[in-house]
VEXSEVO-827901 format. One line per 10 residues: number of its first residue (from 1); their letters; for each residue x, y, z of C-alpha. Coordinates in nm, 4 decimals. Example, Ala and Ser with C-alpha at 12.3 -4.5 7.8 and 13.67 -1.06 7.14 Angstrom:
! residues 2
1> as> 1.2300/-0.4500/0.7800 | 1.3670/-0.1060/0.7140
END
This chain:
! residues 484
1> mschryesih> -32.6178/-3.6681/-10.0663 | -32.8212/-3.9655/-9.9485 | -33.1563/-3.9821/-10.0979 | -33.2579/-4.0620/-9.7114 | -33.1989/-3.7567/-9.6048 | -33.5805/-3.6783/-9.5339 | -33.5360/-3.9221/-9.2654 | -33.3760/-3.7191/-9.0684 | -33.4058/-3.3177/-8.9665 | -33.0702/-3.3071/-8.9422
11> trrdflaqtg> -32.7657/-3.4498/-9.1128 | -32.4450/-3.5203/-8.9822 | -32.2543/-3.2453/-9.1615 | -32.5750/-2.9934/-9.0825 | -32.5381/-3.0889/-8.7180 | -32.1095/-3.0493/-8.7229 | -32.1286/-2.7032/-8.9186 | -32.3999/-2.5752/-8.7017 | -32.2303/-2.6925/-8.3865 | -31.9190/-2.5095/-8.5068
21> lglgaaalaq> -32.0629/-2.2159/-8.5776 | -32.2829/-2.1895/-8.2589 | -31.9760/-2.2479/-8.0480 | -31.8034/-1.9634/-8.2105 | -32.0888/-1.7372/-8.1999 | -32.1522/-1.8204/-7.8168 | -31.8164/-1.7163/-7.7441 | -31.8406/-1.3813/-7.9496 | -32.1791/-1.3149/-7.7726 | -31.9865/-1.3288/-7.4144
31> vfggnafgap> -31.7387/-1.0787/-7.5585 | -31.9861/-0.8363/-7.6866 | -32.2431/-0.8845/-7.4346 | -32.4693/-1.1156/-7.6210 | -32.4925/-0.9537/-7.9410 | -32.2012/-1.1209/-8.1467 | -32.2315/-0.8645/-8.4435 | -32.3447/-0.5657/-8.3216 | -32.6997/-0.5957/-8.4732 | -33.0218/-0.5765/-8.2438
41> avgssatglp> -33.1365/-0.8666/-8.0622 | -33.4693/-1.0461/-8.3416 | -33.7763/-0.9089/-8.1491 | -34.1197/-1.0664/-8.1670 | -34.4187/-0.8832/-8.3325 | -34.6038/-0.8033/-7.9890 | -34.2786/-0.6594/-7.8443 | -34.0235/-0.5309/-8.1089 | -33.6821/-0.4909/-7.9848 | -33.5620/-0.4110/-7.6471
51> glphfpakak> -33.4209/-0.1003/-7.6759 | -33.6608/0.0889/-7.8998 | -33.7547/0.3254/-7.9249 | -33.3730/0.4839/-7.9313 | -33.5311/0.8144/-7.7888 | -33.8604/0.9889/-7.7191 | -34.0970/0.9696/-8.0433 | -34.3303/1.2171/-8.1540 | -34.5367/0.9581/-8.3636 | -34.7424/0.6549/-8.2464
61> rviclfqsgg> -34.8154/0.5701/-8.5738 | -34.7911/0.6474/-8.9748 | -35.0620/0.6810/-9.2507 | -34.9072/0.6751/-9.5826 | -35.1236/0.8037/-9.8515 | -34.9292/0.6533/-10.1760 | -35.0426/0.8024/-10.5099 | -34.9200/0.5355/-10.7617 | -34.8070/0.6420/-11.0517 | -34.6383/0.9605/-10.9997
71> pshldlldek> -34.8837/1.2871/-10.9400 | -34.7600/1.5950/-11.1383 | -34.5873/1.8378/-10.8888 | -34.6275/2.0950/-11.1411 | -34.9863/2.0946/-11.1860 | -35.0449/2.0108/-10.7833 | -34.8040/2.1421/-10.5226 | -34.5230/2.3336/-10.7271 | -34.6065/2.6192/-10.8918 | -34.3871/2.7587/-11.1834
81> pllsarfned> -34.5163/3.0703/-11.3753 | -34.2133/3.0856/-11.5896 | -34.3352/2.7759/-11.7938 | -34.5940/2.9701/-11.9513 | -34.3493/3.2654/-12.0672 | -34.1399/3.0099/-12.2323 | -34.4290/2.7431/-12.3629 | -34.3539/2.5339/-12.6497 | -33.9865/2.6439/-12.6550 | -33.7303/2.3204/-12.6032
91> lpdsvrrgqr> -33.6172/2.2890/-12.2522 | -33.2678/2.4248/-12.2592 | -32.9617/2.2165/-12.2106 | -32.8374/2.4047/-11.9137 | -33.1406/2.2682/-11.7170 | -33.1435/1.9245/-11.8656 | -32.7844/1.8622/-11.8220 | -32.7593/1.5601/-11.9652 | -32.9974/1.3813/-11.7478 | -33.1346/1.0655/-11.8937
101> itgmvasqar> -33.4976/1.0203/-11.9858 | -33.7186/0.7299/-12.0797 | -33.7847/0.5631/-12.4108 | -34.1017/0.6978/-12.4267 | -33.9800/1.0387/-12.4853 | -33.6203/0.9555/-12.6499 | -33.7867/0.9407/-12.9938 | -33.9422/1.2952/-13.0014 | -33.7993/1.5687/-13.2017 | -33.8230/1.8152/-12.9457
111> lavqpskfaf> -33.8653/1.8278/-12.5405 | -34.1427/2.1543/-12.5640 | -34.1868/2.2898/-12.2219 | -34.5575/2.2686/-12.1211 | -34.7122/2.4877/-11.8527 | -34.9688/2.3832/-11.6399 | -35.3213/2.4713/-11.7265 | -35.4411/2.4652/-11.4014 | -35.4160/2.7820/-11.1664 | -35.2568/2.8357/-10.7816
121> qpggkcgtri> -35.4001/3.0118/-10.5195 | -35.2444/3.0650/-10.1383 | -35.4154/2.8887/-9.9123 | -35.4675/2.9304/-9.5018 | -35.2692/3.2106/-9.2848 | -34.9506/3.0481/-9.4276 | -35.0568/3.1191/-9.8067 | -34.8772/2.8167/-9.9531 | -34.9884/2.8091/-10.3150 | -35.1773/2.5010/-10.4136
131> sdllphtrei> -35.3595/2.4280/-10.7209 | -35.7330/2.4459/-10.7647 | -35.7092/2.1159/-10.8575 | -35.6693/2.0653/-10.4451 | -35.9184/2.2995/-10.3139 | -35.9586/2.0847/-9.9949 | -35.5856/2.0540/-9.9371 | -35.5550/2.3900/-9.9808 | -35.7812/2.4198/-9.6419 | -35.5781/2.2429/-9.4640
141> addicvvrsl> -35.2498/2.4434/-9.5375 | -35.1912/2.5687/-9.2208 | -35.1813/2.1847/-9.0901 | -34.9367/2.0723/-9.3553 | -34.5987/2.1190/-9.4538 | -34.5075/2.1047/-9.8643 | -34.1895/1.9596/-9.9473 | -34.0597/2.0627/-10.2971 | -33.7067/1.9078/-10.3251 | -33.7713/1.5689/-10.3396
151> hteainhdpa> -33.5526/1.3563/-10.5505 | -33.5166/0.9805/-10.6335 | -33.2822/0.7411/-10.8312 | -33.5604/0.5648/-11.0352 | -33.6811/0.6794/-11.3560 | -33.9741/0.4259/-11.3949 | -34.2312/0.2949/-11.1740 | -34.1471/-0.0349/-11.0333 | -33.7803/0.0252/-10.9050 | -33.9132/0.4186/-10.8156
161> itffqsgsql> -34.2215/0.2376/-10.6074 | -34.0040/-0.0443/-10.4595 | -33.7473/0.2203/-10.4170 | -34.0034/0.4325/-10.1943 | -34.1265/0.1621/-10.0320 | -33.7957/-0.0281/-9.8897 | -33.4880/0.1654/-9.9463 | -33.3795/-0.0363/-10.2569 | -33.4813/-0.0475/-10.6120 | -33.4089/-0.4122/-10.6144
171> pgrpsmgawi> -33.7074/-0.6543/-10.4851 | -33.6363/-0.8591/-10.1602 | -33.5647/-0.5869/-9.9184 | -33.8000/-0.5303/-9.6136 | -34.0899/-0.2634/-9.6676 | -34.1251/0.0268/-9.4377 | -34.3830/-0.1043/-9.2654 | -34.2310/-0.4368/-9.1877 | -33.9122/-0.2408/-9.0491 | -34.1272/-0.0478/-8.8159
181> dyglgrlndn> -34.3271/-0.3409/-8.7043 | -33.9821/-0.5540/-8.6255 | -33.8105/-0.2447/-8.4325 | -34.1566/-0.1715/-8.2547 | -34.4022/-0.3981/-8.2579 | -34.7541/-0.3883/-8.1872 | -34.9693/-0.1542/-8.0062 | -35.2864/-0.3682/-8.0096 | -35.2932/-0.7546/-7.9942 | -35.6074/-0.7595/-8.1759
191> lpsfvvlvsv> -35.4984/-0.6376/-8.5044 | -35.2086/-0.6265/-8.7484 | -34.9494/-0.3992/-8.6642 | -34.8864/-0.3189/-9.0534 | -35.2254/-0.2713/-9.2773 | -35.2570/-0.2358/-9.6290 | -35.5942/-0.0887/-9.8178 | -35.5525/-0.0509/-10.2116 | -35.8274/0.1676/-10.3804 | -36.0395/0.0016/-10.6202
201> nakragqgll> -36.1885/0.1235/-10.9263 | -36.4024/-0.0529/-11.1775 | -36.3466/0.1743/-11.4825 | -35.9469/0.1864/-11.4325 | -35.6546/-0.0071/-11.2857 | -35.3558/0.2030/-11.3537 | -35.0132/0.0450/-11.2666 | -34.9987/-0.3139/-11.0887 | -34.9142/-0.3170/-10.7361 | -34.7446/-0.6258/-10.6100
211> arlwgsgflp> -34.7547/-0.7647/-10.2449 | -34.3642/-0.7640/-10.2282 | -34.4424/-0.3503/-10.1844 | -34.5785/-0.4503/-9.8091 | -34.3900/-0.7743/-9.7766 | -34.1325/-0.8381/-9.5118 | -33.8224/-0.9173/-9.7301 | -33.5897/-1.1448/-9.5148 | -33.7200/-1.0249/-9.1717 | -33.9668/-1.2821/-9.0115
221> sghqgvqfrs> -34.2911/-1.3200/-9.2222 | -34.4773/-1.2355/-8.9192 | -34.3882/-0.8427/-9.0415 | -34.5414/-0.8144/-9.3333 | -34.8207/-0.6044/-9.4216 | -35.1604/-0.7534/-9.4214 | -35.3965/-0.6436/-9.6840 | -35.7668/-0.5673/-9.6003 | -36.0064/-0.6293/-9.8973 | -36.2845/-0.4146/-10.0319
231> agepvlylnd> -36.5205/-0.7231/-10.1044 | -36.6081/-1.0413/-9.9389 | -36.4084/-1.1054/-9.6575 | -36.1628/-0.7980/-9.5274 | -35.8862/-1.0842/-9.5000 | -35.8896/-1.3865/-9.6948 | -35.9529/-1.7147/-9.5219 | -36.0381/-1.5202/-9.2030 | -36.3989/-1.6512/-9.1637 | -36.4414/-2.0357/-9.0193
241> apgitrerrr> -36.6167/-2.2855/-9.2697 | -36.9695/-2.3783/-9.2258 | -37.0671/-2.5445/-8.9102 | -36.7075/-2.4527/-8.7262 | -36.7873/-2.2857/-8.3743 | -36.5768/-2.0552/-8.1739 | -36.5206/-2.3707/-7.9549 | -36.4024/-2.6283/-8.2118 | -36.1877/-2.3197/-8.3667 | -36.0297/-2.3004/-8.0474
251> amldgiteln> -35.9987/-2.6582/-7.9646 | -35.8438/-2.6864/-8.3221 | -35.5808/-2.4219/-8.2849 | -35.4763/-2.5404/-7.9321 | -35.3978/-2.9027/-8.1010 | -35.1983/-2.7396/-8.3931 | -35.0133/-2.5031/-8.1803 | -34.9180/-2.8144/-7.9334 | -34.8059/-3.0041/-8.2551 | -34.6063/-2.6868/-8.3845
261> rlqhvqsgdp> -34.4538/-2.6379/-8.0555 | -34.3381/-3.0043/-8.0398 | -34.1424/-2.9552/-8.4310 | -34.0151/-2.6284/-8.2966 | -33.8281/-2.8174/-8.0181 | -33.7124/-3.0721/-8.2921 | -33.5794/-2.8082/-8.5807 | -33.5685/-2.4838/-8.3964 | -33.7363/-2.2894/-8.6984 | -33.8133/-1.9533/-8.5981
271> eietrigqfe> -34.0830/-1.9496/-8.8467 | -34.2798/-2.1968/-8.6342 | -34.3285/-1.9389/-8.3791 | -34.4184/-1.6821/-8.6258 | -34.6669/-1.9162/-8.7570 | -34.8181/-1.9774/-8.3921 | -34.8485/-1.6264/-8.3830 | -35.0102/-1.5475/-8.7096 | -35.2794/-1.8448/-8.6130 | -35.3674/-1.6648/-8.2929
281> mayrmqasvp> -35.3736/-1.3141/-8.4596 | -35.6387/-1.4380/-8.7091 | -35.8358/-1.5891/-8.4307 | -35.8487/-1.2769/-8.2641 | -35.8915/-1.0809/-8.5554 | -36.2329/-1.2597/-8.6340 | -36.3899/-1.0378/-8.3835 | -36.1796/-0.7306/-8.4063 | -36.1870/-0.7092/-8.7930 | -36.5778/-0.7009/-8.8611
291> elmaldgepa> -36.6196/-0.4433/-8.5849 | -36.3475/-0.2051/-8.7532 | -36.4953/-0.2376/-9.1155 | -36.8653/-0.1644/-9.0133 | -36.8901/0.2023/-9.0775 | -37.2537/0.2208/-8.9822 | -37.1747/0.3482/-8.6327 | -36.9744/0.6612/-8.7635 | -37.1699/0.9968/-8.7203 | -37.3174/1.1305/-9.0851
301> hvresygpev> -37.1264/1.4435/-9.0472 | -36.8295/1.2502/-9.0349 | -36.8965/1.0396/-9.3047 | -36.9935/1.3000/-9.5108 | -36.6820/1.4995/-9.4561 | -36.4904/1.2490/-9.6911 | -36.7137/1.2978/-9.9654 | -37.0032/1.0757/-10.1549 | -36.7651/0.8155/-10.2405 | -36.7307/0.6945/-9.8621
311> atpgsfarnc> -37.0234/0.4921/-9.9040 | -36.8456/0.2802/-10.2037 | -36.6209/0.0108/-10.1094 | -36.2842/-0.0047/-10.2026 | -36.2783/0.4132/-10.2803 | -36.0125/0.5879/-10.1454 | -36.2605/0.7993/-9.9263 | -36.3547/0.4858/-9.7913 | -36.0044/0.3530/-9.7081 | -35.9064/0.7155/-9.5727
321> llarrlaerg> -36.2174/0.6830/-9.3152 | -36.0839/0.3264/-9.2166 | -35.7288/0.4444/-9.2093 | -35.8480/0.6819/-8.8947 | -36.0569/0.4285/-8.7527 | -35.7427/0.1514/-8.7710 | -35.5216/0.4949/-8.6200 | -35.7073/0.5182/-8.3104 | -35.7192/0.1162/-8.2612 | -35.3476/0.0997/-8.2548
331> vrfiqlyhrd> -35.2269/0.0180/-8.6048 | -34.8825/0.1577/-8.6406 | -34.8338/0.1498/-9.0087 | -35.1230/0.2286/-9.2414 | -35.0623/0.1941/-9.6089 | -35.2928/0.3192/-9.8854 | -35.2379/0.2860/-10.2326 | -35.3987/0.4679/-10.4981 | -35.3549/0.4060/-10.8851 | -35.3701/0.5935/-11.2046
341> wdhhgglhds> -35.1481/0.8858/-11.1822 | -34.9345/0.8140/-11.4759 | -35.0698/1.0476/-11.6774 | -34.8394/1.0011/-12.0389 | -35.1482/1.1680/-12.2402 | -35.4794/1.3474/-12.1810 | -35.3214/1.4927/-11.8625 | -35.5761/1.8002/-11.9127 | -35.8794/1.5534/-11.8649 | -35.7443/1.2905/-11.6500
351> lpniakevdq> -35.5787/1.4614/-11.3956 | -35.8707/1.6492/-11.2491 | -36.0627/1.3885/-11.2174 | -35.7911/1.1526/-10.9936 | -35.7379/1.4789/-10.8087 | -36.1065/1.4976/-10.7126 | -36.1065/1.1612/-10.6028 | -35.8104/1.1939/-10.3256 | -35.8317/1.6058/-10.2719 | -36.1612/1.5690/-10.0027
361> psaalvrdlk> -36.0660/1.2515/-9.8385 | -35.7096/1.3184/-9.7830 | -35.8053/1.6636/-9.6102 | -36.0796/1.5094/-9.4318 | -35.8604/1.2449/-9.2933 | -35.6279/1.5286/-9.1191 | -35.8792/1.7293/-9.0042 | -36.0648/1.3856/-8.8404 | -35.7247/1.3169/-8.6899 | -35.6678/1.6739/-8.5595
371> qrgllddtlv> -36.0259/1.6782/-8.3911 | -35.9824/1.3673/-8.1866 | -35.6220/1.4605/-8.0840 | -35.4808/1.2088/-8.2993 | -35.2980/1.4169/-8.5328 | -35.0217/1.5091/-8.2617 | -34.8887/1.1220/-8.2501 | -34.9928/1.0563/-8.5901 | -34.7758/1.1112/-8.9258 | -34.9717/1.1702/-9.2314
381> iwggefgrtp> -34.7755/1.1745/-9.5596 | -34.9085/1.2176/-9.8987 | -34.7212/1.1706/-10.2553 | -34.5985/0.9106/-10.5134 | -34.2799/0.7585/-10.6119 | -34.1710/1.0660/-10.8419 | -34.3158/1.3675/-11.0410 | -34.3699/1.4864/-11.3719 | -34.1857/1.6373/-11.6744 | -34.1819/2.0033/-11.7782
391> yaqgeanrek> -34.2042/1.9286/-12.1139 | -34.4904/1.7466/-12.2734 | -34.4845/1.3920/-12.3979 | -34.6492/1.4618/-12.7641 | -34.6542/1.7852/-12.8514 | -34.7176/2.0796/-12.6654 | -35.0878/2.1918/-12.6006 | -35.2550/1.9281/-12.7725 | -35.5620/1.7533/-12.6135 | -35.3701/1.4415/-12.5673
401> ygrdhhgkaf> -35.0482/1.6014/-12.4155 | -34.9098/1.4237/-12.0950 | -34.5998/1.4504/-11.9158 | -34.3250/1.1740/-11.8606 | -34.1627/1.0480/-11.5360 | -33.9464/1.2942/-11.3359 | -33.7702/1.1970/-11.0357 | -33.4952/1.4789/-11.0078 | -33.7506/1.7205/-10.8384 | -34.1201/1.6392/-10.6995
411> slwmagagik> -34.3086/1.7150/-10.4252 | -34.5163/1.5886/-10.1411 | -34.6867/1.6715/-9.8174 | -34.6707/1.5589/-9.4352 | -34.8901/1.6289/-9.1526 | -34.8997/1.5636/-8.7980 | -34.6369/1.4036/-8.4789 | -34.3824/1.6915/-8.4686 | -34.4003/1.7872/-8.8869 | -34.3495/2.2031/-8.8818
421> pgttygasdd> -34.7135/2.2736/-9.0176 | -34.7970/2.5880/-9.2555 | -34.4409/2.5511/-9.4237 | -34.2721/2.4578/-9.7325 | -33.9654/2.3183/-9.7418 | -33.7196/2.3292/-10.0153 | -33.7266/2.4561/-10.3951 | -33.6865/2.3445/-10.7462 | -33.5747/2.5692/-11.0458 | -33.7918/2.7616/-11.2614
431> fgfnvtenpv> -33.8785/2.4506/-11.4532 | -33.9341/2.2038/-11.1842 | -33.6841/2.0197/-11.3070 | -33.3481/2.0235/-11.0585 | -33.3277/2.1069/-10.7136 | -33.1934/2.4098/-10.5955 | -33.2494/2.4421/-10.2214 | -33.2291/2.2070/-9.9483 | -33.2763/1.8880/-10.1462 | -33.4530/1.5570/-9.9448
441> hihdlqatil> -33.3506/1.2166/-10.0866 | -33.5710/0.9453/-10.0627 | -33.3281/0.7923/-9.7822 | -33.3535/1.1356/-9.6017 | -33.7631/1.1005/-9.6136 | -33.7132/0.7379/-9.4625 | -33.4741/0.8470/-9.2000 | -33.7049/1.1268/-9.1112 | -33.9954/0.9046/-9.0823 | -33.8174/0.6740/-8.8462
451> hqlgidherl> -33.6888/0.9624/-8.6248 | -34.0178/1.0884/-8.5959 | -34.1185/0.7116/-8.4548 | -33.8243/0.7494/-8.2287 | -33.5803/0.5243/-8.4177 | -33.2176/0.5884/-8.5096 | -33.2012/0.4787/-8.8771 | -32.8906/0.3831/-8.8505 | -32.9287/0.1480/-8.5604 | -33.2242/-0.0521/-8.6852
461> tykfqgrqyr> -33.0470/-0.3176/-8.8415 | -33.1053/-0.6934/-8.9298 | -32.7915/-0.8970/-9.0246 | -32.8700/-1.1100/-9.3608 | -32.6167/-1.2890/-9.5607 | -32.3156/-1.1538/-9.3939 | -32.4215/-0.8227/-9.4045 | -32.6230/-0.5876/-9.1885 | -32.9172/-0.4006/-9.3631 | -33.1190/-0.1134/-9.2720
471> ltdvhgkvvk> -33.4373/0.0571/-9.4519 | -33.1745/0.3548/-9.5570 | -32.9008/0.1192/-9.6817 | -32.6007/0.3214/-9.6105 | -32.7341/0.6653/-9.6900 | -33.0032/0.8676/-9.5161 | -32.9987/1.2145/-9.3024 | -33.2884/1.3088/-9.0850 | -33.4571/1.6833/-9.2592 | -33.4482/1.8678/-8.9341
481> gila> -33.5780/2.1683/-9.1167 | -33.9254/2.0187/-9.1471 | -33.9548/1.9322/-8.7852 | -34.1454/2.1539/-8.5189
END
């Protein structure tokens, strides 16, 4: 290869190879009506793909309240009275069935059954039994569907969270929000279609969250999530430098856009168009984001309904209120992350504290959306990457006992946008260890989310490295039993 390749955007070899491929693709496009490989045509961040939604949608937007670390379904959403009767007994081999366990308990002499120390009560007219740790969630039982038969393939945090968010345990795939933005485009030209809010707690951090969890993977980079921060500039580098007026910013962007378009004509790189669009979005966000983040205009009773922490920047409560504001402004996918559910020890003390942080704000968000008529077309999801074991990590009933990771049976709840309210779906065995009724795989959950947005999960694909990819890989079926 010549050391002077930089003098030309394309070498002669590039030209001959791309011309040959281009002629073949053009010929196939004529045969297949403009789509040589059966993949959807590339859409823009603004308009989405032609032909989408595939059918009438129940949901316009999604709010995912992700509880990172693995909330214990046995202490929150899936009551198991038998555990009390079997306290401190070994988990039966007939229940475990040789399933693998993590290295954190593999060295324990016993897997001793540990019942929940928290009571469950019926909620609403439907009577769904929910833990005393979630009293506000129990009050909205008639508005939610509790799914008790989730199962996943991962046993550790990073692959499990990555699997939930992108449909693959391996990094590099587009996140769910990126797929939705790619397929449907934006509802509001002044805000991103995909926004991320991460709870901040000065006392603890919990499991780390990497930006690739809301990344675009191999999709064009314009579809990645935009993280709004709790302190300083809501979005990094959004504000102008001192001395730069709005007019000067506009003139500078116009100049940069002209140069970028010249470069695009020469190279044909689609990322240049993405860059132009992101510059323009940032310019519009300079006006829209400050108004969005200012909560002073919210009535006092609304702010109070989310709990006292709503006044604290970065709190889950404040982020829930921001999620409602984002929803009513047309943001399609709103991703909240709340960490520190990974209770390998001290569960009896730690779980009530973190449950209290999220319980009232989550319920208030559902009520707020419902009061404004937004719950009818907003899908709300509350849950984590997996559940916890029915046996203790450490010795049963000690103050510092915990529960290990468990992905073969766990729970979450959903509300709004055509989800059947006031119901439960699926079941686990008496130990909460295996699914016994209506199993829901993570790919099934993803397929159902896309379905409510009017998307056939098997038809939303993107060709990369010679293969058609989709969020649900080659799996997934819509969970019709939870649909109204």
